[in-house]
C-alpha positions in Angstrom: 14.1 24.7 13.4 15.8 21.3 13.8 13.2 19.6 11.6 14.1 22.0 8.7 17.8 21.1 9.0 16.9 17.4 8.7 14.3 17.7 5.9 16.4 19.8 3.6 19.4 17.4 3.3 16.9 14.5 2.9 15.1 16.3 0.1 18.3 17.2 -1.6 19.5 13.6 -1.5 16.2 12.4 -2.9 16.4 14.8 -5.8 20.0 13.8 -6.5 19.2 10.0 -6.4 16.1 10.4 -8.6 18.0 12.6 -11.1 20.9 10.1 -11.4 18.7 7.1 -11.9 16.4 8.8 -14.5 19.5 9.9 -16.5 21.0 6.4 -16.5 17.6 4.9 -17.6 17.3 7.3 -20.5 20.9 7.3 -21.8 20.8 4.0 -23.7 17.5 4.6 -25.5 18.8 8.0 -26.6 21.9 6.5 -28.2 19.7 3.7 -29.8 17.4 6.4 -31.2 20.3 8.5 -32.4 22.0 5.6 -34.2 18.7 3.8 -35.2 20.0 0.6 -33.6 18.6 -1.8 -31.0 20.1 -1.7 -27.5 21.9 -5.1 -28.0 23.7 -3.8 -31.1 26.1 -2.3 -28.6 25.1 -3.9 -25.3 25.5 -7.6 -24.3 21.9 -7.7 -23.1 18.8 -6.7 -25.2 17.7 -4.4 -22.3 20.9 -2.4 -22.5 22.7 -1.6 -19.2 26.2 -2.5 -18.2 28.2 -4.8 -20.4 29.2 -3.8 -23.9 30.0 -5.8 -27.0 32.7 -4.7 -29.5 30.4 -2.1 -31.1 29.6 -0.4 -27.8 33.3 -0.3 -26.9 34.1 1.1 -30.3 31.3 3.7 -29.9 32.5 4.8 -26.5 36.2 4.8 -27.5 35.3 7.0 -30.5 33.5 9.7 -28.6 30.0 8.3 -29.1 30.4 7.9 -32.9 30.5 5.1 -35.4 32.5 7.2 -37.8 35.0 5.0 -39.5 33.4 1.8 -38.2 33.8 -1.2 -40.5 31.9 -4.3 -39.1 34.2 -7.0 -40.5 37.4 -5.2 -39.6 36.3 -4.4 -36.0 34.8 -7.8 -35.4 38.1 -9.4 -36.4 40.0 -7.1 -34.1 37.6 -8.1 -31.2 37.8 -11.8 -32.0 34.1 -12.2 -32.8 32.0 -13.0 -35.9 30.7 -10.1 -38.0 27.0 -9.6 -37.3 27.3 -11.0 -33.7 24.8 -9.6 -31.3 24.3 -9.6 -27.6 26.6 -12.0 -25.6 28.1 -13.3 -28.9 29.5 -9.7 -29.6 31.6 -9.8 -26.4 35.3 -9.3 -27.4 37.4 -12.3 -27.0 40.6 -10.2 -27.5 41.7 -7.0 -25.9 39.6 -4.4 -27.6 39.9 -1.5 -28.5 
């Protein structure tokens, strides 16, 4: 009986951890597919993950949408060059 009480919480925790990590690993590719963009279009690293450039910040701020996005205008607001990708797209000004 005691073994069941120990195994059940351990199994639950394992499922929670695996579910959380698989969701995080699949979230970025889903957005990249939806928008037909590479990961570093929004992220500072080509592999995605934490760290967003001005486009990623715009996307998040606008409820996962690029509606109304104008590259030159948003790049100027963020203090970066239009067309910048990866680390070069990191805002140098408070953005958004």
